[in-house]
C-alpha positions in Angstrom: -13.9 16.2 -5.1 -11.0 13.8 -4.3 -7.4 14.9 -4.3 -4.4 13.2 -5.7 -1.4 12.7 -3.5 1.0 13.9 -6.3 1.7 17.6 -6.5 4.2 20.5 -6.4 4.1 24.0 -5.1 6.6 26.9 -4.7 6.5 30.0 -2.6 8.9 32.8 -1.8 9.3 35.8 0.4 11.9 38.5 0.9 12.6 41.3 3.3 15.4 43.7 4.0 17.9 41.1 5.2 16.6 37.7 4.0 15.1 36.0 1.1 13.4 32.6 1.3 12.2 30.1 -1.3 10.1 27.2 -0.3 9.3 24.2 -2.5 7.0 21.4 -1.5 6.7 18.1 -3.5 4.3 15.2 -2.6 4.0 11.7 -3.8 1.8 8.8 -2.7 2.4 7.2 0.7 0.3 5.3 3.1 0.6 7.9 5.8 1.5 11.6 6.1 5.3 11.8 6.2 7.3 15.1 6.0 10.9 15.3 5.1 12.3 18.8 5.7 15.6 20.2 4.2 16.2 23.6 5.5 19.1 25.9 6.5 20.6 25.0 9.9 19.6 28.3 11.5 15.9 27.5 10.8 16.0 24.2 12.7 14.1 25.6 15.7 11.2 26.2 13.3 11.1 22.6 12.0 8.2 21.3 14.2 6.2 24.4 13.6 6.6 24.0 9.8 5.7 20.3 10.1 2.5 21.0 11.9 1.5 23.7 9.5 2.0 21.4 6.5 0.3 18.4 8.0 -2.7 20.6 8.9 -3.5 20.7 5.2 -2.0 17.4 3.9 -3.0 14.2 5.7 -1.5 11.6 3.3 1.5 11.4 1.1 5.3 11.6 1.4 6.0 15.3 1.6 9.4 16.7 0.6 10.0 20.3 1.8 13.0 22.3 0.5 13.8 25.7 2.0 16.7 27.8 0.7 17.6 31.2 2.0 19.8 34.1 0.9 21.3 36.9 3.0 20.8 40.5 1.7 21.9 42.2 5.0 24.3 41.7 7.9 21.9 40.0 10.3 22.9 36.5 11.0 26.4 36.9 9.7 29.5 36.8 12.0 33.1 36.1 11.3 35.2 34.4 14.0 39.0 35.1 14.1 41.2 32.3 15.2 43.7 34.5 17.1 46.1 31.8 18.0 46.4 30.7 14.4 46.8 34.3 13.1 49.6 34.9 15.6 51.3 31.7 14.6 51.2 32.8 10.9 52.6 36.2 11.9 55.5 34.6 13.9 56.2 32.2 11.0 56.4 35.1 8.6 58.9 36.9 10.8 60.9 33.8 11.1 60.8 33.2 7.3 61.9 36.8 6.7 64.9 36.4 9.1 65.9 33.1 7.5 65.9 34.6 4.1 67.5 37.8 5.2 64.7 39.8 3.7 63.3 43.0 5.1 59.9 42.8 6.7 56.8 43.4 4.6 54.5 46.3 5.4 51.8 45.7 8.0 48.9 45.9 5.5 50.5 43.4 3.2 51.1 41.0 6.0 47.6 41.5 7.3 46.1 40.6 3.9 48.3 37.6 3.6 47.4 36.2 7.1 43.7 37.0 6.5 43.8 34.8 3.4 45.4 31.8 5.2 43.1 28.8 5.8 40.9 28.9 8.9 42.0 32.3 10.2 38.7 33.9 9.4 35.7 31.6 9.9 32.2 32.7 8.9 29.6 31.8 11.5 25.9 32.0 11.7 25.0 34.4 14.4 21.8 34.8 16.4 18.7 35.4 14.2 15.4 36.6 15.4 13.3 33.7 14.1 10.0 35.1 15.6 10.5 38.1 13.4 11.1 35.9 10.3 8.3 33.4 11.0 5.4 35.4 9.6 7.3 35.7 6.3 8.3 32.1 6.2 4.7 31.1 7.0 3.4 33.3 4.2 5.8 31.6 1.7 4.8 28.2 3.0 1.1 29.0 2.5 1.8 30.2 -1.0 3.6 26.9 -1.8 0.8 24.9 -0.2 -1.8 26.7 -2.3 -0.1 25.9 -5.5 0.5 22.3 -4.4 -3.1 21.7 -3.4 -4.4 23.2 -6.6 -2.3 20.7 -8.6 -3.5 17.9 -6.4 -7.1 18.9 -6.9 -6.6 19.1 -10.7 -5.1 15.6 -10.8 -7.8 14.4 -8.4 -10.5 15.5 -10.9 -8.8 13.5 -13.6 -8.6 10.4 -11.3 -12.2 10.8 -10.3 -13.3 10.9 -14.0 -11.4 7.7 -14.8 -12.7 5.9 -11.7 -16.3 6.9 -12.6 -15.9 5.2 -15.9 -14.5 2.1 -14.3 -17.3 1.9 -11.7 -19.8 2.2 -14.6 -18.1 -0.8 -16.3 -18.3 -2.9 -13.1 -22.0 -2.0 -12.7 -22.7 -3.1 -16.2 -20.9 -6.4 -15.6 -22.9 -6.9 -12.4 -26.1 -6.3 -14.3 -25.0 -9.0 -16.7 -24.6 -11.4 -13.8 -28.0 -10.5 -12.4 -29.6 -11.3 -15.7 -27.7 -14.5 -16.1 -28.2 -15.9 -12.6 -31.9 -17.0 -12.9 -31.1 -18.6 -16.3 -28.5 -21.0 -14.6 -31.2 -22.4 -12.4 -33.6 -23.0 -15.3 -30.9 -24.6 -17.4 -30.0 -26.8 -14.4 -33.7 -28.0 -14.1 -33.9 -28.7 -17.8 -30.6 -30.6 -17.7 -31.7 -32.6 -14.6 -35.1 -33.5 -16.2 -33.3 -34.7 -19.4 -30.8 -36.8 -17.4 -33.6 -38.4 -15.3 -35.7 -39.2 -18.3 -32.8 -40.8 -20.0 -32.1 -43.0 -16.9 -35.8 -43.9 -16.6 -36.0 -44.9 -20.2 -32.9 -47.1 -19.9 -34.3 -48.7 -16.8 -37.7 -49.1 -18.2 -39.2 -47.4 -15.1 -42.3 -45.4 -14.8 -42.9 -41.6 -15.4 -40.7 -38.9 -14.1 -41.2 -37.8 -10.5 -41.8 -34.0 -10.9 -41.6 -33.4 -7.1 -38.1 -34.9 -7.0 -37.0 -32.6 -9.9 -38.5 -29.6 -8.1 -36.7 -30.6 -4.9 -33.3 -31.1 -6.5 -33.7 -27.8 -8.5 -34.6 -25.9 -5.2 -31.5 -27.3 -3.5 -29.3 -26.3 -6.5 -30.9 -22.8 -6.7 -30.2 -22.3 -3.0 -26.6 -23.4 -3.4 -25.9 -21.0 -6.4 -27.9 -18.1 -5.1 -25.7 -15.0 -5.3 -28.4 -12.4 -4.6 -26.8 -11.3 -1.3 -23.4 -10.9 -2.9 -24.9 -8.9 -5.8 -26.8 -6.6 -3.4 -23.6 -6.0 -1.3 -21.6 -5.3 -4.4 -24.2 -2.7 -5.6 -23.9 -1.1 -2.2 -20.1 -0.9 -2.3 -20.3 0.7 -5.8 -22.8 3.3 -4.5 -20.6 4.1 -1.5 -17.5 4.4 -3.8 -19.3 6.9 -6.0 -20.2 9.0 -2.9 -16.6 9.0 -1.8 -15.5 10.4 -5.2 -17.5 13.5 -4.4 -16.1 14.1 -0.9 -13.5 16.8 0.0 -12.1 14.9 3.0 -9.4 12.3 2.6 -11.0 9.1 1.3 -8.2 6.9 0.0 -8.2 4.5 2.9 -11.9 4.0 2.8 -11.8 3.4 -0.9 -9.1 0.8 -0.4 -11.4 -1.0 2.1 -14.3 -0.9 -0.4 -12.2 -2.3 -3.2 -11.1 -5.2 -0.9 -14.8 -5.9 -0.2 -15.6 -5.7 -4.0 -13.0 -8.4 -4.7 -14.4 -10.5 -1.9 -17.9 -10.5 -3.2 -16.7 -11.1 -6.8 -14.7 -14.2 -5.6 -17.8 -15.5 -3.8 -20.0 -15.1 -6.8 -17.5 -17.0 -9.0 -17.2 -19.8 -6.5 -21.0 -20.2 -6.0 -22.3 -19.7 -9.5 -20.5 -22.6 -11.2 -21.5 -21.1 -14.5 -19.0 -20.5 -17.3 -20.5 -17.1 -18.6 -20.8 -15.8 -15.1 -17.2 -16.8 -14.2 -15.9 -15.1 -17.4 -17.8 -12.0 -16.4 -16.3 -12.1 -12.9 -12.8 -12.5 -14.5 -13.4 -9.3 -16.5 -14.8 -7.6 -13.4 -11.8 -8.4 -11.2 -9.6 -7.0 -13.9 -11.5 -3.7 -13.6 -11.5 -3.8 -9.8 -7.7 -4.2 -9.9 -7.4 -1.1 -12.2 -9.5 0.8 -9.6 -7.2 -0.4 -6.8 -4.1 0.8 -8.7 -5.7 4.2 -9.3 -6.8 4.8 -5.7 -3.2 4.3 -4.4 -2.7 7.9 -5.5 -5.8 9.4 -3.8 -5.5 11.2 -0.5 
């Protein structure tokens, strides 16, 4: 069954020092495009994550959000700006001398300097990403599983709607098939009547039946839409088959819809019959609705 390109999935994993939460959201897009937003220390894993995701999602714009929390000391470091700390210390001594105040205790001065801007700077230290990768991969798989299930659910709904629209188009095509022979017969009758009128007005002899047959045959050949009808039936059968496939089919469906439109336009231009043209107008409206729906199919 076809898949939608719209979906959302969430996964999480935690261990002694880290917790990770991964959210994946997809919307329709012509190609497979991944946008990753992750903590800076996970940047070396970006390509690995991208490959893992694209192995299961071939089309759609994919937003991946990874947030992490630290529950241990790994990956945490604090850098001391020694020069700045000494400058604060010297300034405190100068201020005490200027005010004639006795010096503060060492612990109070230490606490004050530690609280000054940019003296203590937290930094991300070295993290063993190979140790973390299995857990991150597990959370990613969990998010992908939820995402794909949502895409399959919506895909089933899209397939049901498209089945109904294809049935409508088939009914319209059968109407055209039934009407097409009638147009030739109506043309022959109209041609005979016009010729008889002309012959009566001119006082000429009887109607030349062979000439009527010849003109009717020329007309029938010109308005013959059998090939277009056969091809359109073929496109509809192929479309139905694609609805049942598991592999990505959106692009092939898009091609078939273009071909359906082409055949419908040709029938309208060749038929020259008001009822057939009106049926084609209705058919093209349904084909356009199909085209809109398949834009969200992988």
